[in-house]
SEPALUM-319196 format. One record per residue (C-alpha): x, y negated, z negated; residue in three letters. Coordinates in steps of 0.001 Angstrom, whole numbers, plus 524288, in hexadecimal, padded with zeros to 5 digits. Example, Ala and Ser with C-alpha at 12.3 -4.5 7.8 and 13.67 -1.06 7.14 Angstrom:
% residues 2
+-------+-------+-------+------+
|    px |    py |    pz | code |
+-------+-------+-------+------+
| 8300C | 81194 | 7E188 |  ala |
| 83566 | 80424 | 7E41C |  ser |
+-------+-------+-------+------+
***
This chain:
% residues 164
+-------+-------+-------+------+
|    px |    py |    pz | code |
+-------+-------+-------+------+
| 12C0B | 871EE | AE285 |  met |
| 1317F | 864AE | ADF03 |  thr |
| 13686 | 860E5 | AD1A7 |  ile |
| 12AB0 | 857FD | AD001 |  gln |
| 12179 | 86355 | AD2F7 |  glu |
| 128A3 | 86BE9 | AC927 |  ala |
| 12780 | 86159 | ABEBB |  ile |
| 118FA | 85FB6 | AC19C |  ala |
| 11770 | 86E75 | AC056 |  gly |
| 11E8E | 86E2E | AB342 |  leu |
| 1158C | 8635C | AAE87 |  asp |
| 109D5 | 86BFC | AB1EB |  arg |
| 10FA2 | 877A7 | AAA95 |  val |
| 113E1 | 86FB6 | A9EAD |  val |
| 10AA7 | 8640B | A9DFD |  pro |
| 10E7E | 85F15 | A9064 |  arg |
| 11BDA | 85C67 | A8AAC |  ala |
| 11EFC | 86668 | A802A |  gly |
| 11741 | 8715A | A869C |  asp |
| 11EF8 | 87DC7 | A8875 |  asp |
| 123E2 | 880F9 | A95F1 |  leu |
| 11F5E | 88DB0 | A9BF0 |  pro |
| 12941 | 89847 | A9860 |  glu |
| 12EE0 | 89A08 | AA60F |  asp |
| 130D9 | 88B64 | AA7B2 |  leu |
| 136FC | 88A4A | A9A2F |  phe |
| 14082 | 89547 | A9D6A |  leu |
| 14440 | 88E55 | AAA06 |  phe |
| 14679 | 88151 | AA339 |  val |
| 14E84 | 887C8 | A9888 |  ser |
| 15793 | 88D56 | AA2F9 |  arg |
| 15AEB | 8802A | AA8C0 |  val |
| 15B43 | 876BA | A9D47 |  thr |
| 15F5D | 8769A | A8EF5 |  pro |
| 1548C | 878C4 | A8512 |  leu |
| 15372 | 87052 | A78F3 |  val |
| 14EBD | 8772A | A6CCC |  asn |
| 14C82 | 873C4 | A5E94 |  val |
| 1505D | 87D0F | A53BD |  asp |
| 14B8F | 87BE1 | A45C3 |  leu |
| 15555 | 87D7E | A3AAF |  leu |
| 14C7D | 88010 | A2F0C |  ile |
| 152AE | 881D4 | A2197 |  lys |
| 14C62 | 8843D | A146E |  asp |
| 150AB | 87FF4 | A06CB |  gly |
| 159C6 | 88BAD | A05E6 |  gln |
| 160B8 | 887EB | A12A8 |  asn |
| 15AB3 | 8937E | A19D2 |  arg |
| 1578A | 891DC | A283F |  thr |
| 14A83 | 89586 | A2E2F |  leu |
| 14C6A | 89DAD | A3A7E |  leu |
| 142A2 | 8A455 | A4353 |  thr |
| 143AB | 8B162 | A4A54 |  trp |
| 14435 | 8B0E6 | A5906 |  arg |
| 14242 | 8BC66 | A6219 |  asp |
| 140DA | 8B923 | A7070 |  asp |
| 145B5 | 8BBAE | A7E39 |  gln |
| 14F5F | 8B060 | A7DF6 |  phe |
| 1575C | 8B2C1 | A71A7 |  tyr |
| 152F9 | 8BF98 | A6BCA |  gly |
| 150BC | 8C170 | A5D2F |  ser |
| 15673 | 8B9AB | A5202 |  gly |
| 15510 | 8AE47 | A48A7 |  trp |
| 1553E | 8A07C | A4DD2 |  his |
| 15349 | 89288 | A4993 |  val |
| 1453E | 88F14 | A4D09 |  pro |
| 14514 | 886AD | A5921 |  gly |
| 13F41 | 8839E | A662E |  gly |
| 14199 | 87D4C | A7341 |  ile |
| 13D04 | 86F4F | A74A1 |  val |
| 13278 | 86E4F | A7F0B |  arg |
| 131D6 | 8640D | A89B0 |  tyr |
| 12E93 | 856B6 | A83C6 |  lys |
| 12D5A | 85CA2 | A763A |  glu |
| 13397 | 85591 | A6ABF |  arg |
| 13D6D | 85D70 | A630A |  thr |
| 135D9 | 85A6E | A569B |  glu |
| 129A0 | 86080 | A5C86 |  asp |
| 13131 | 86CC4 | A6072 |  arg |
| 136C2 | 86DC4 | A528E |  ile |
| 12900 | 86D43 | A4CE8 |  arg |
| 123F4 | 87773 | A569A |  lys |
| 12F55 | 880AD | A53F4 |  val |
| 12D3F | 87F94 | A454E |  ala |
| 11ED5 | 882B6 | A468B |  gln |
| 12069 | 88D74 | A50BA |  glu |
| 12C31 | 89478 | A4AF2 |  glu |
| 12ACC | 8920C | A3C5D |  ile |
| 11CAF | 88E45 | A3A3E |  gly |
| 12025 | 88232 | A324D |  ser |
| 12245 | 873E5 | A3564 |  pro |
| 12FBD | 86E13 | A332F |  val |
| 1360B | 860FD | A30AC |  glu |
| 142C4 | 85ED5 | A37E1 |  phe |
| 14E19 | 8556F | A38A8 |  asp |
| 14C82 | 84BCF | A43E0 |  pro |
| 159BB | 84EFE | A49DC |  ala |
| 15EE7 | 85C9A | A4CD4 |  pro |
| 16901 | 8627A | A439E |  ala |
| 17008 | 867EA | A4F87 |  ala |
| 16F75 | 8674F | A5E3E |  val |
| 174F3 | 8739F | A6449 |  leu |
| 1763C | 8787C | A7214 |  glu |
| 1761F | 886C1 | A75C7 |  ser |
| 17725 | 88EB2 | A821C |  phe |
| 17197 | 89C30 | A840D |  ser |
| 1731A | 8A6CE | A8E17 |  asp |
| 16454 | 8A7DA | A8E4B |  gln |
| 15F1F | 8A700 | A9C12 |  arg |
| 1533D | 89EDF | A9840 |  his |
| 1589D | 896B0 | A8D23 |  arg |
| 166AD | 892F4 | A8E85 |  gly |
| 16957 | 88568 | A88E9 |  his |
| 1640C | 87F84 | A7C5D |  phe |
| 165AA | 872BB | A7558 |  ile |
| 16157 | 875A8 | A6777 |  ser |
| 15D3E | 86B98 | A5D69 |  leu |
| 15DEC | 87101 | A4F8F |  leu |
| 154FD | 869D5 | A4612 |  tyr |
| 15572 | 86AFE | A3731 |  arg |
| 14779 | 86DC9 | A32F6 |  cys |
| 1400E | 86F2B | A2634 |  arg |
| 133C0 | 87744 | A24CA |  leu |
| 1276E | 86FBE | A212B |  cys |
| 120E9 | 87C3E | A1C8F |  gly |
| 12383 | 88AAB | A1BA9 |  glu |
| 126B5 | 89297 | A27BE |  pro |
| 11B7A | 89B1C | A2C62 |  asp |
| 11BE5 | 8A6C4 | A22F9 |  pro |
| 11647 | 8AFDE | A2D50 |  val |
| 12283 | 8ADC1 | A3583 |  arg |
| 12C1C | 8B0CC | A2A8B |  arg |
| 135B7 | 8BBA8 | A2E2D |  ala |
| 135AE | 8C69F | A2452 |  asp |
| 13DF2 | 8D21B | A287A |  gly |
| 140AE | 8D3B2 | A36E9 |  leu |
| 13DB2 | 8C669 | A3D24 |  pro |
| 13418 | 8C4FF | A4846 |  gln |
| 13363 | 8BAAC | A52D8 |  arg |
| 12EFF | 8AD8F | A4D6C |  gly |
| 13185 | 8B095 | A3F0E |  gln |
| 139A1 | 8A7D7 | A3635 |  trp |
| 142EF | 8AA30 | A2ADF |  lys |
| 14BAD | 8A21A | A21F3 |  trp |
| 15A42 | 8A50A | A2375 |  his |
| 16525 | 8A1F8 | A19C0 |  cys |
| 16FAE | 8A3FE | A2409 |  asp |
| 170D0 | 8A539 | A329B |  cys |
| 16AE3 | 8B28B | A35DB |  pro |
| 172BF | 8BC8B | A3D73 |  asp |
| 16782 | 8BDCE | A4710 |  asp |
| 166DA | 8AF5E | A4A81 |  leu |
| 164B1 | 8AE7C | A5927 |  leu |
| 171A6 | 8AC4B | A6032 |  pro |
| 16C5C | 89FFC | A66CB |  val |
| 16A0F | 89A8A | A5915 |  gln |
| 177E7 | 89CDB | A5417 |  gln |
| 17A92 | 88E67 | A5665 |  met |
| 17239 | 88C0D | A4A3F |  tyr |
| 17956 | 89599 | A4151 |  ala |
| 1807E | 88ABB | A3A11 |  arg |
| 17377 | 88498 | A364C |  phe |
| 16D95 | 89123 | A30D8 |  leu |
| 17694 | 89478 | A2568 |  gly |
+-------+-------+-------+------+
***
């Protein structure tokens, strides 16, 4: 197979920019190139930070700053809006420039190198009340935090200074 044939095959699998890659192709790409992601730093009037609970095969269980990997030909602003809706259930306004640009490396086999853009965001409504964590958190739930939680995912420790 030539490179041109492989590209034509990719165009058949992912016909529109912004469409998700099939999982196996995404895992391959994430092994050979850095991934760019946006993370949403959402504070309330009491300086608490909104975090969501993650529980997956890549990083295990813990709190994290809501975020997501920017898709091919997707604008960062569109990814911010999608993350806010998908993870919090509320639209956000955000500063046009990131508050921080951080780079991290992981021992993960499938996701090893990230360039993370941290955006200061403000909620335009209330977070989805159905997803509020009361008691033991479950995957996809959110909670306001006054300080950096002890069970912040290790990969997110780079954000600890922003959470207090």
